[in-house]
N, C-alpha and C positions, 0 to 999 in steps of 0.2 A: 656257555657263555652267558653270564649277567646281561640283562637287558637293558637298554638306554634309558635316560629318563626320556619320557615322553616329552616333556616342553621342549629338553635338547633336540629332538629330532624335527621338532616342528620351527625348532630354532625359536623359541617367545619363551616372553617371560612368565613367572606364574601366576603375574595380577594380569595376563592378556582377557579380553572384551572376545564375546562371543564372536563378533565382527572380525576382528583381526584375526581369531583363531582359523575362521573360514579363508580368509584373504590367502593366510599360512601355508593350509593346508592346500588349496586352489594352485600356489605358485609348485608348491612339493610335487602335485602330481601329473599337474604338465609337464613337467621337469622328467622324473622316473618311468611316466607310465613303458609300461614294456613295448609298447606300439610304436612308438617314438624313439626307443631305444631299444630295435634289433642286436645290434653287436652289442649289447652291454649286456652280462648275465648279472650285475650288479644291480643294474637297475629295478629291476622288478623285486629281488628284495627289499629296497629302498623304498619302492612305492608301497609293499605292504606293511613295510613297518610306518609309513608317516599316514596311511590308511587305520591302520589299527589304535597309534596315537591319537588322530584326530577323533575315531567313534569314541575312545573313551572320553576324552576332553570334552569334546562336545555335548555328552549328556550331563547335566548337572550332579544328579545322585552320584555316578560315577566316576565323576570331577571329583567329586568332596572325596570319596572312600580313596581313589588316588591320593589326593595328597595328605591325608591325614595315614596309611598305612603302605603307599606304594603299590607294586606292582603286587605283590601279596592280596591287596584288600579288591582289586576285581581280575586277579586270573580267576578264581573259581565262574566268575561268571560271564568270561570268555568264550567258553566252551572249548578251548583249543586249538577251534576250527576258524574260528574269524577273521581270520589274514587271509591275504589273497583273493581270489574270484569265488573262494567254494563258502558252505557254511552260511550261505546270509547274503546279503543285499549286495550284488555284483558292481563294478565301476561304474556303470551306466546307469545304474538307480544312485550311486554316489553321486555320479556325477550331476545328474538330473536336480538333484536337491540342491547343491552346494554353487553351481555353476547357473543353474536354470534361469537366473536372474541376468544372466549376459545377454541370451538368446530372446528374451520376452517371455521364456517358457511358465512354469510351474505347474498346477496340476489343480483336478477336480474343477468344479465348477465356476463359474464367475464371482467374482467378488461385489461388494458394493460399492460403488466409487461416488464422494461424493460431490454433487455441482456443485458448476461455476459461480464462481464471485462475479457481481452487475455491478456497475458505477453507473449513476445518474447524476447528470450536471442540471444543478437547482441555480436559477438565477432568482433570487430576490431583494427587496429595498432595502435600503439602509436604516428604515424605521421599523422593517419586520426586524433585521439581523438587531439591531440594537433594545429591542422590547423582546422579540420572539412571537414565535405565531404557530400557526397548525395550518400544512397544507395538504391540500391533496393532490398524487402525482398517479400518474399511469405509467407503469411497467409493462414489457411482455412478459409471458409467463405462458404457462399449458395445463389443459385440465385432460378428464378422463376423456376419451372419445364417446361420445353420445349412443354412437352405433353398435360398437362392438363392448363397450361400456369397461375400456380397456386391455383388452385381452389383446386385439390386436386382429384377432381370429375374427373371416367373415362369419355375420350372423347362422349358424346352422355347422356351421364346421369348427374345429379346434385345434390342437394342437399333437404332434404326433413324436416317438423318440427320434432322435436324431439318426441318423444311418450311419454317420460319419464317427462318432464317438461313441453310439450305440449307447447314449444315457450319459455315459460317463463325466461330459463336459470338457475333455480333454482327449490327446490325441500324442503318440509317441511318433518323433520325427528322427530320420538319421541324419545327421552332418559328420559325413566322415567318418571315423572311429568311433561317436560319442550318439549314442539314442537318448535325447531329452525330451522330455512331457513338455506339451504346450496348449492353451488352451486352445478347445476347437475352433477352426477357423468358419465353421459351417453355421454353430447353433451358437456362437459366442461365449462358449461355457456353460448353458441352461441345460444343455440333454437335452431340447426340443426344440423341433421348427414347427414355423404358423403352416399348414397345408392348403390354407388358400388366404390371403390381405386381405384385410379390411379394405376397403375402397374411399372410405372419406380417411384415413389416419397410415393409410400406404403400410398396415403393420407395425407400426410405433406404439400406438396404444393409448394414445395422450394428443392434441392438438392444440395448434397456439392461439391462446387469446390475448387480449388486456386485462390486465387484475389494477383495481383503485387503492392504492396505499394511504392513508392519515400520517403525515411525515410532523413529530412535534420537533420547530424548531426553539433551541434554546437562547435567552437573550444573551446577548454579547460575540453569536458568531461572527467570522470573519471569510473574507475570500479565502479561499485555501483549507479552510475545515472539510473534517467527512466524517459524518452522522454513519453507524455502524446500524443496519437492521438485522441481525441473526434471522437465518433461515429465510427470506426473502427474496435471494438470489437465485439463480439456475435449477433444476428439480436436482434428485442424483439419481443414477441410475442402481439397478439390481437393487432397488430396497434401500440405498442410499440416502446420506441426507442431503437434504437442501442447502445451497451457496447460501452467501451472505451479500445483501444488498448494501453499496456504500455510495452515500448522497454526498455530493461532494460542490460545497456554498460557495455562489459568485454574487457578492452584494455589486450591486449596480449604480452605476456613476449617480450621481446626486448634485442635484441644480446648486446650491445652497453651499452645501457639506464637504468636506473632506474629512477622510478617517485616515489616522496616524496610530496605531494601536489604540490605547484606550481614549486619546485624545481625538476631537472633533477638531477641524480648522474651516474657519468662514473670512472672508475677505469683505470690508464695511465699507462703502461712499460716505466720506464727510464733504460737505461742504467747506468753502476757503473761509466763510466768517468762521463755522465753528470751529475749523480748525486754529485760525488764528485768536479767538474769545474764549475758545472752549464753549461748553453745552452739554445737552443730553440728546443721547440719540437714541432709538429703539434697534434692538438685536435678537435677529431669532434664534432661537433655541429647539429642541425635541418635544419640549415641552412647554412652548409658548416663545412670547416675547418677553424681552428684558429689558430693563434700562440700565444703561451704561455714557454715567459721566466723560466726558471727553474734556480735558483740562486745555487750559488757555496755550497757545505754541507748540502745539500737537502738532509732528511732522510724519508725512507718509510714509508708512513701514512699521507706523508703532504698533505692537502687540501688546493688547491685553487679555488676561486669564481670566476668566469663568470660573473659578473652580466646583466641581463636583456635578459639570455641565457637557461632561464626555459622557464617556461608552461604559459601562460594567465591565469587565473581562469575561469572557463565560466560563474562563478557570480560576475565580477569584481573585483575588488582589482591591487597589485599591480603583476607585471609580477615576476616571479619565478627566479633563479642563476641555472647557471649550474657548480655544486662542480664535479674536477677534484680531486682523489685522486692519487698521486703517488706510484708506488712500483717498488725499484733497485730491479733491471736481477741480481744475480748471473750468470757468464760466464759458460759457458759448452761446453764440447769437447773440452778443453784447448790442444796443443801442448805442446811437451816437452818445447819447446823454451819459451813457454806463461808462462809458469809454473813457470819456473825459474825468468822468468820476476818479476813474483808476489810474487816470495821468495824474491827476491832481494831488491823491492820495501818495504816488511816486514821490513827487514833489514834495512832497510834507515828508518822505522818511531824507530824500537829498539833504534838504536845511537849505538855507542862501547861499552856502557857499559853491553848493554845485556839483560836479563830478558825479561818483555812482554812489548805491545805496551806501548805507555807511556798514561793513562787517557785522556790527552786531544786532544788525535785524535778517542776516546772512548766514546761520549759525553751519548749515550742511555743506552749504557752498568756500565757505570758509578753510574747514575742516576737511574737504575734498581740495583745495588750491594747496594748502599746506603739504598733503601727501604727495599730489604732484610735483610739487619744486622739490620734496624730501629724494623724491624717484630717480628725477634729471643730475639731482645733487651726484645720488651714488655712479649713476651713468659715469659721471665726469670724475670722479674720484676723490669728489671733495667732501 
């Protein structure tokens, strides 16, 4: 009887990836394994069929030959006895290879593991954020133990072959009807154990310490930005690479300026006389003081834009501006003479006819009252 297509047996497309192929075989192997189907004679045949298909398609060379020539391209290399449990790796070995990841299994010596990433919270001033700077920070680190020189063994002693795995770094564990290979729990996969632990590092081979790093802060950074320093994180295991260090930036509050993206905001008090008659005031910037002309009849809340006096963004773009909001200060602690002068000034605004100060001298109040009148008219439906 002609053999069925291997792709059809595993119920996959010809473009299937290696991972998807493994998943398909896993599903069928669990479904048709004879130990799980003792009353179904056909289960063993289906299991053998799936196993043969997987062994062929999981090998890149055999898969290429099968795709080009079909069964004729691989039958010569199959040896006629590859199906079932004889003539090659048993189901336990196949299971350990295909399913070992489910149970944390694997084989051989311990793999190298990358070290953990670390994060450092760095507070800097607004001036440092805008101009850029270099700061030194201290982070936790490890270094080889001076006592055992990194071996983890007490001076004068060494390592011996692990008695559990006999140096293999892995052991076989029986789970039900499956036998799978796992990393040795005694030596952690190294194949060796320390006879007498170093008292200084307790067998780790490394001791905790502090490391000083010089961190360059580029101009224009802002709160929330992260700077990556490759290889400055936690140390790797079993010869693996170190993790990375991420420096998280926080810009401290400034007594004068606030930052809004690339712009700087500043609030400036001005006198009643300057607001009414106009004048010139000095405004602080991060580059020094600068003169700002105040036109006559300036009202509280007026915003003046000083172009190019903001921040150059770290990722490029147009430099921001300095936005100066003026606030008219009300005179306080007036003398009697000053109070009389203000009353005389008010009478001069009112004129000989009496009443209130004319609306022409109260532009904001007039606008506000018009808004109030419109609001109440809308409520009455007028």
